[in-house]
VEXDREN-2710 file (C-alpha; in Angstrom, 1 decimal):
% VEXDREN-2710
k/r/px/py/pz
1/UNK/154.0/123.3/34.7
2/UNK/157.1/124.8/36.4
3/UNK/160.3/123.5/34.8
4/UNK/162.8/121.6/37.0
5/UNK/166.3/123.1/36.5
6/UNK/168.0/120.8/38.9
7/UNK/166.9/117.9/41.2
8/UNK/166.1/120.5/43.8
9/UNK/164.9/123.7/42.1
10/UNK/161.9/124.8/40.0
11/UNK/161.7/128.0/37.9
12/UNK/158.3/129.5/38.2
13/UNK/156.1/130.9/35.4
14/UNK/154.8/134.4/36.0
15/UNK/151.0/134.9/36.2
16/UNK/149.3/137.1/33.6
17/UNK/145.8/138.5/33.3
18/UNK/145.0/136.8/30.0
19/UNK/145.4/133.2/31.2
20/UNK/143.4/131.1/33.6
21/UNK/142.6/131.4/36.4
22/UNK/142.7/135.2/36.2
23/UNK/140.8/135.2/32.9
24/UNK/137.9/133.0/34.3
25/UNK/134.8/134.9/35.4
26/UNK/132.8/133.7/38.4
27/UNK/133.9/132.1/41.7
28/UNK/132.3/128.7/41.0
29/UNK/133.8/128.6/37.6
30/UNK/137.2/129.3/39.1
31/UNK/136.7/126.5/41.6
32/UNK/135.7/124.0/38.9
33/UNK/138.7/125.0/36.8
34/UNK/140.9/124.4/39.8
35/UNK/139.5/120.9/40.4
36/UNK/140.0/120.0/36.7
37/UNK/143.5/121.6/36.6
38/UNK/145.4/120.5/39.8
39/UNK/149.0/121.6/40.4
40/UNK/151.8/119.5/39.0
41/UNK/153.5/117.1/41.3
42/UNK/157.1/118.6/41.6
43/UNK/159.6/116.2/40.1
44/UNK/162.3/117.1/42.7
45/UNK/164.4/115.4/45.3
46/UNK/164.9/116.4/49.0
47/UNK/167.7/114.0/49.5
48/UNK/170.1/115.3/52.3
49/UNK/167.5/117.8/53.5
50/UNK/165.9/118.4/56.9
51/UNK/162.3/119.5/56.6
52/UNK/160.0/121.1/59.2
53/UNK/156.2/121.0/58.6
54/UNK/153.8/122.4/61.1
55/UNK/150.2/121.2/61.3
56/UNK/151.7/117.9/60.0
57/UNK/149.3/115.3/61.5
58/UNK/146.3/116.1/59.2
59/UNK/145.1/117.6/56.0
60/UNK/147.5/119.5/53.8
61/UNK/150.3/119.4/56.4
62/UNK/150.2/115.6/56.5
63/UNK/150.0/115.3/52.7
64/UNK/153.0/117.6/52.4
65/UNK/155.0/115.6/55.0
66/UNK/154.1/112.4/53.1
67/UNK/155.3/113.9/49.9
68/UNK/158.6/115.1/51.4
69/UNK/159.2/111.6/52.7
70/UNK/158.4/110.0/49.3
71/UNK/160.8/112.5/47.7
72/UNK/163.7/111.2/49.8
73/UNK/163.9/113.8/52.6
74/UNK/166.7/112.8/55.0
75/UNK/164.9/114.1/58.1
76/UNK/161.3/115.1/58.8
77/UNK/160.2/117.2/61.8
78/UNK/156.5/117.1/62.4
79/UNK/155.2/120.1/64.3
80/UNK/151.9/119.1/65.9
81/UNK/149.6/120.1/68.8
82/UNK/148.9/116.5/69.9
83/UNK/151.9/114.2/70.5
84/UNK/149.7/111.1/70.1
85/UNK/148.3/112.3/66.7
86/UNK/151.8/113.2/65.6
87/UNK/153.2/109.8/66.5
88/UNK/150.4/108.2/64.6
89/UNK/151.1/110.4/61.6
90/UNK/154.8/109.5/61.8
91/UNK/154.1/105.8/61.8
92/UNK/151.7/106.2/58.8
93/UNK/154.3/108.2/56.8
94/UNK/157.0/105.6/57.6
95/UNK/154.7/102.7/56.6
96/UNK/153.7/104.3/53.3
97/UNK/157.0/105.6/52.2
98/UNK/159.6/103.4/53.8
99/UNK/161.3/106.4/55.5
100/UNK/163.0/105.1/58.6
101/UNK/161.0/105.9/61.8
102/UNK/164.2/107.2/63.4
103/UNK/164.3/109.9/60.7
104/UNK/160.9/111.3/61.6
105/UNK/160.8/113.6/64.7
106/UNK/157.5/114.5/66.4
107/UNK/157.5/117.8/68.3
108/UNK/154.6/119.5/69.9
109/UNK/153.7/123.2/69.5
110/UNK/150.6/125.3/70.1
111/UNK/150.8/128.4/67.9
112/UNK/148.1/130.0/70.1
113/UNK/150.7/130.2/72.9
114/UNK/153.8/132.3/72.3
115/UNK/155.5/130.5/75.2
116/UNK/154.8/127.2/73.4
117/UNK/156.3/128.6/70.2
118/UNK/159.5/129.7/72.0
119/UNK/159.9/126.3/73.6
120/UNK/159.3/124.5/70.3
121/UNK/162.0/126.6/68.6
122/UNK/164.4/125.9/71.4
123/UNK/163.8/122.2/71.1
124/UNK/164.3/122.4/67.3
125/UNK/167.8/123.8/67.8
126/UNK/168.6/120.7/69.9
127/UNK/167.1/118.3/67.4
128/UNK/168.5/119.7/64.1
129/UNK/171.7/121.7/63.5
130/UNK/170.0/123.2/60.4
131/UNK/166.8/123.4/58.5
132/UNK/166.6/123.3/54.7
133/UNK/162.8/123.9/54.6
134/UNK/160.4/125.3/57.1
135/UNK/156.8/124.9/55.9
136/UNK/154.5/126.8/58.2
137/UNK/151.1/125.3/57.5
138/UNK/149.3/125.2/60.9
139/UNK/146.2/127.4/60.7
140/UNK/142.8/128.1/62.3
141/UNK/139.5/129.2/60.8
142/UNK/136.5/129.8/62.9
143/UNK/133.0/131.2/62.2
144/UNK/132.9/132.9/65.6
145/UNK/135.0/135.6/67.2
146/UNK/137.1/134.2/70.1
147/UNK/140.0/135.7/72.1
148/UNK/143.3/133.8/72.5
149/UNK/145.3/133.6/75.6
150/UNK/147.4/136.6/74.6
151/UNK/144.3/138.8/74.1
152/UNK/144.2/138.7/70.3
153/UNK/141.5/137.1/68.2
154/UNK/142.3/133.4/68.0
155/UNK/143.0/133.2/64.2
156/UNK/145.2/136.3/64.4
157/UNK/147.1/134.7/67.3
158/UNK/147.6/131.4/65.5
159/UNK/147.9/132.3/61.8
160/UNK/149.7/135.6/62.1
161/UNK/151.4/136.2/65.5
162/UNK/152.3/132.7/66.4
163/UNK/153.4/131.8/62.9
164/UNK/155.5/135.0/62.5
165/UNK/157.2/134.4/65.8
166/UNK/158.1/130.8/64.8
167/UNK/159.4/132.0/61.5
168/UNK/161.7/134.5/63.1
169/UNK/162.9/132.0/65.6
170/UNK/163.8/129.4/63.0
171/UNK/165.8/131.8/60.8
172/UNK/169.1/130.9/62.5
173/UNK/168.5/127.2/61.6
174/UNK/167.7/128.2/58.0
175/UNK/170.8/130.4/57.9
176/UNK/172.9/127.4/59.0
177/UNK/171.7/125.6/55.8
178/UNK/172.7/128.6/53.8
179/UNK/176.1/128.7/55.4
180/UNK/176.5/125.1/54.3
181/UNK/176.0/126.1/50.6
182/UNK/172.2/125.3/50.4
183/UNK/169.3/127.4/49.4
184/UNK/166.9/127.1/52.3
185/UNK/163.2/128.0/52.1
186/UNK/160.7/129.5/54.6
187/UNK/157.2/129.1/53.2
188/UNK/154.0/130.3/54.7
189/UNK/150.7/128.6/53.6
190/UNK/148.3/131.4/52.9
191/UNK/145.2/132.0/50.7
192/UNK/144.2/134.0/47.6
193/UNK/141.5/135.4/50.0
194/UNK/144.1/138.0/51.1
195/UNK/143.5/139.8/47.8
196/UNK/139.8/140.3/48.6
197/UNK/140.3/142.7/51.4
198/UNK/138.9/146.2/50.8
199/UNK/139.9/149.5/52.5
200/UNK/136.3/150.1/53.5
201/UNK/136.5/147.1/55.9
202/UNK/139.0/149.0/58.0
203/UNK/137.1/152.3/58.3
204/UNK/135.9/151.6/61.8
205/UNK/139.4/150.8/63.0
206/UNK/141.2/153.9/61.9
207/UNK/142.6/152.1/58.9
208/UNK/144.4/149.5/61.0
209/UNK/144.2/146.0/59.5
210/UNK/145.4/144.5/62.8
211/UNK/142.8/146.3/64.9
212/UNK/140.0/145.5/62.4
213/UNK/140.8/141.8/62.5
214/UNK/140.8/142.0/66.3
215/UNK/137.4/143.9/66.6
216/UNK/134.6/141.7/67.9
217/UNK/132.0/144.4/67.1
218/UNK/132.6/144.3/63.4
219/UNK/133.4/140.6/63.1
220/UNK/132.3/139.0/59.8
221/UNK/133.7/135.5/59.2
222/UNK/134.3/135.9/55.5
223/UNK/135.9/139.3/55.8
224/UNK/137.9/138.3/58.8
225/UNK/139.4/135.3/57.0
226/UNK/140.7/137.6/54.3
227/UNK/142.1/140.1/56.7
228/UNK/143.9/137.4/58.7
229/UNK/145.5/136.2/55.4
230/UNK/146.5/139.7/54.4
231/UNK/148.2/140.2/57.8
232/UNK/150.0/137.0/57.3
233/UNK/151.2/138.1/53.9
234/UNK/152.5/141.3/55.4
235/UNK/154.4/139.3/58.0
236/UNK/155.9/137.1/55.3
237/UNK/157.0/140.2/53.2
238/UNK/158.6/141.9/56.3
239/UNK/160.6/138.7/57.0
240/UNK/161.6/138.4/53.4
241/UNK/163.0/142.0/53.5
242/UNK/164.9/141.4/56.7
243/UNK/168.7/141.3/56.7
244/UNK/168.5/137.7/58.1
245/UNK/166.8/136.5/54.9
246/UNK/168.1/138.8/52.2
247/UNK/171.7/138.7/53.4
248/UNK/174.5/140.9/52.0
249/UNK/175.4/139.0/48.8
250/UNK/176.4/141.3/46.0
251/UNK/174.4/139.1/43.6
252/UNK/171.3/140.1/45.6
253/UNK/170.4/136.4/45.8
254/UNK/168.5/135.9/49.1
255/UNK/170.2/133.7/51.7
256/UNK/166.8/132.3/52.6
257/UNK/164.0/132.2/50.0
258/UNK/160.9/133.4/51.9
259/UNK/157.5/133.0/50.1
260/UNK/153.8/132.2/50.5
261/UNK/151.5/129.9/48.7
262/UNK/147.8/129.0/48.3
263/UNK/146.7/125.5/47.7
264/UNK/143.1/126.8/46.9
265/UNK/140.0/125.0/48.2
266/UNK/140.9/121.5/49.4
267/UNK/139.3/118.6/51.2
268/UNK/140.6/119.2/54.7
269/UNK/139.3/119.7/58.2
270/UNK/140.2/123.4/58.4
271/UNK/136.5/124.0/59.3
272/UNK/136.8/121.7/62.3
273/UNK/135.5/124.5/64.6
274/UNK/132.3/125.0/62.5
275/UNK/128.9/124.1/63.9
276/UNK/127.5/120.7/62.8
277/UNK/125.2/122.0/60.1
278/UNK/127.9/124.2/58.6
279/UNK/130.3/121.3/58.7
280/UNK/127.9/119.2/56.6
281/UNK/127.4/122.0/54.1
282/UNK/131.1/122.5/53.9
283/UNK/131.6/118.8/53.2
284/UNK/129.1/118.8/50.3
285/UNK/130.7/121.9/48.9
286/UNK/134.2/120.4/49.1
287/UNK/133.0/117.2/47.4
288/UNK/131.9/119.3/44.4
289/UNK/134.5/122.1/44.3
290/UNK/137.6/121.1/46.2
291/UNK/140.9/119.5/45.3
292/UNK/142.2/116.6/47.3
293/UNK/144.7/117.3/50.1
294/UNK/147.4/115.5/48.1
295/UNK/146.8/117.8/45.1
296/UNK/146.8/120.9/47.3
297/UNK/150.0/119.7/49.0
298/UNK/151.8/119.8/45.6
299/UNK/151.5/123.6/45.8
300/UNK/153.1/123.6/49.3
301/UNK/155.9/121.3/48.3
302/UNK/156.5/123.2/45.0
303/UNK/156.8/126.5/46.8
304/UNK/159.7/125.1/48.9
305/UNK/161.8/124.4/45.8
306/UNK/161.2/127.6/43.9
307/UNK/164.2/129.8/43.0
308/UNK/165.1/133.2/44.3
309/UNK/162.5/134.8/41.9
310/UNK/159.8/133.7/44.3
311/UNK/161.4/135.6/47.3
312/UNK/158.7/137.7/49.0
313/UNK/156.0/136.5/46.5
314/UNK/152.9/134.3/46.2
315/UNK/152.7/130.9/44.6
316/UNK/149.2/129.8/43.4
317/UNK/148.1/127.4/40.6
318/UNK/151.7/126.8/39.6
319/UNK/152.0/130.5/38.9
320/UNK/154.0/133.2/40.6
321/UNK/152.2/136.4/41.7
322/UNK/153.5/139.7/43.2
END
């Protein structure tokens, strides 16, 4: 379990090859280990902090938003595609935690549209003078290839391009928190599947990961999922290396901690685009091998209170990976 060093900071343990889950052989064995060893619930406070969560009306995003409210966040901004579903989520969070309804803001954004992302970021600047945490959780997984409005494959558009643009656009709000003496966090929800990508998968695209993920002729749902996650990891690391995040402090402490995390397999509706039979199979598989959304959200919330040692890195099973 990571150790709290203040009401608002955790110090991460580093992952090693001789400890679970890396030492466990077999995918199903790893999944069962994960179910039996859920992440710790971070014993931290978000008092005085303004938190943004995208994809906040359902699944991991809702569970994370609920946790922030329960841990005394002062203001919660729910980024959602549907205003009605967002308002219902806000009412539920307020009823469960006692967070004042006026402290929960619902704002719509469609990460499949870059114009929507730009408009959302502009509205954020009007709603909040600063952000202490931006948890970018909204995501899409589909068993079929489909083009988005900008001409990119839909998951590439949402999980990589839309999320990266939003991350860049909220950097000034995170910098404002740093200027006030805080340690803001920009956290991307990712997956350990990014580590499964093999160079051979890119052979038909001249070695370009982006082109391979956008190639309908070679589309394979499992491989594509990993490639999209690897692209998102590359975007996270590029933003982490940017002057806006790293700053110019002689101590080399980042102005904004930028990291990624993986909640592992959880009981969510990420497969909402799957065909009916595949949805049923997924539901049975999740019942046997998946953590609850609340358990998975612990990883998300924990990543947003890690110290500067997590900058540009990957948080998974309460362990920090390169």
